[in-house]
N, C-alpha and C positions, 0 to 999 in steps of 0.2 A: 504494500500500500504506500510505502514511503517513496519508492522509486518513481512511480508516475507523478507524485507531487513534486519531487525534485526536478524531474524532467520538464514538468510544466513550467517551473520557475525559470529554467534556462533555455528552453526551446523557443525558436522563432515562430514556428508553426504550432500554435497551441491547440488547434482543433482535434487532431488525432489523440493527443495526450489527455485532453479533457474527456474524450470518450473512454479511453483506457482507465483514467482515474475514476470515472463514474461507474464503470463496470466492476472494477476492483472494490470500490467502496460498497456497492450493492452486494457483491459476493461476501465481503466481510460481514456486513450487517445480517445477511441470511444465515451465515455460519454462527455468528454470535447469538442470533435469535434462537436458532436450533439448540445451541448449547444451554441457553437459559431454560428452554422448555425441557430439555433432557435433565438438567439439574433439578428442576421442579418435580418432574416425574420420579427421579431418584429419591428426592427428599420425602415425597409422599409414600413411595414404596417402603423406604426405610422406616418411616413413622408408623405405617400400618402393619407391615409384615414382621419387622424386627424392632419393636418398641424399646427394647432394652439396649439395642446396639448404638443408639445415639442419645446423648444427654441433652438437657434443655439448652445449655450454652451453645452446643454445636448447632442445634436446630435454629436458635435465635440468630447466631452469627451467619449461618447459611441463608436464612430468610432475608436478612438485611442485605447480604451480597446479591441475592437474586433480585430483590426489589430495586436496589440502586442500579444494577446492570440493566434492568428493565427500563428504568427512567432514561438512562444514558443512550441505550440502543434506540429506543423510540424517538428520543429528541433528535438524534442523528438522522434517523429515517424520515422524520417530518421535515427536517431542514433540507435533506437531499431531494425530496420529492415535490414539495410545495412550490408552485410557480416555476417549475422547470429546474429547480436547484439553485444554489448560490450564484453560479456564473450567470444564469439567465436573469436572476434578480438584479445582479450588479449591472448587467447590460440593459436593463429595463425591457427585456423581451416580454411581449404581452401575452404570456401564458396564463390561463385562468387559475385562480387560487383554489387550494383545497380547504383553506381555513380563512375565515373572516375575523380579523383582529379588531378589538374595540378602537384602536387608534385610527383605523381606516374610516370609522364613522364619526370621529370627533370633529368639532369645528376646526376649520383650517388654521385659525390663529393659535390653537392649542397643540398642533402637530408640527414637528420639525419638517423643514422643507425637504421634499423628496424622500419622505420616510418609507422604509420597506422593512419587513421583519428580518431580524438577525438571529443568530443561533440562540441567544438568550431568550428570545420570544418562544422558540420551539422547545427549549429546555423547560421554561415555565409551563408551557402547555402540557408537556409530558409529565412534569412533576404534579401538576394539578389533576391530571387524568389518573395518575397512579395513586394519588392520595384521596381524592374525592370520588373516584370511579366515574367521573364525568368531566367534560371540558369546562373548566371554571371561567376561562377567559375567551378563547377563540371558538367560534362556532364552525363545525364542519359543513362544507358546502357540497362536497362530492361523495359518491359512494365509497371511493377509495379512502378518503379522510375518515368517514364514519366507521368503516371496517377496521382501519388501523387503530382508532380510538377504542373500539370494542375489544380488539385483541389485547391491547395494552391493559385495559381494565380487567379482563379475565385473568391474565397472568398476575396482576397485582392483587386481585381479589383472592385468588387461590393462595398466593404467598402470604398475605396478611391474615386471612381468616383461618386457613387450615394449618399452616406451618408455624407462623409466629404465635398464634393463639395456643397451639399445643406446646410450644416451647415455654411460654409463660406459665401454662398450667403445670408443666413438669417442674419448673423452677420454684413455683409457689407451693407446690405440694410436697 
């Protein structure tokens, strides 16, 4: 993933390297997403089939790791997919958004000139979705945006309710 980014910085023709970087990033996100789901299944299996094999601290630490990874992976996914990705947003390519941010509906005098969402906006969207199980700030506009939010909420819900709750139960009992 680093090589396409470095090549992009030094290459005169950026088009091919942007496509390579995009493909590599999507592959990384898919692999990381599968790893999160695999870890979640493993934790559930360990908790249900071998309850004495893991202690409360191990479950709690693992659930925090899965939850934080979930937030980071989905924030990167939102950032890479919305409006054609960061390069398209920087070049003001008119690709339809997946999410409508409140800043876009604010009065013009309250919004910075040429405002567009940055990674922090997508990180906040992902954090709110994983915490409240719903988008607290930006509203999804496309089926893809809605499906991604639902998937993130499901992973977060299972992590918090099943694993973290069991870990706290073990620690308090």
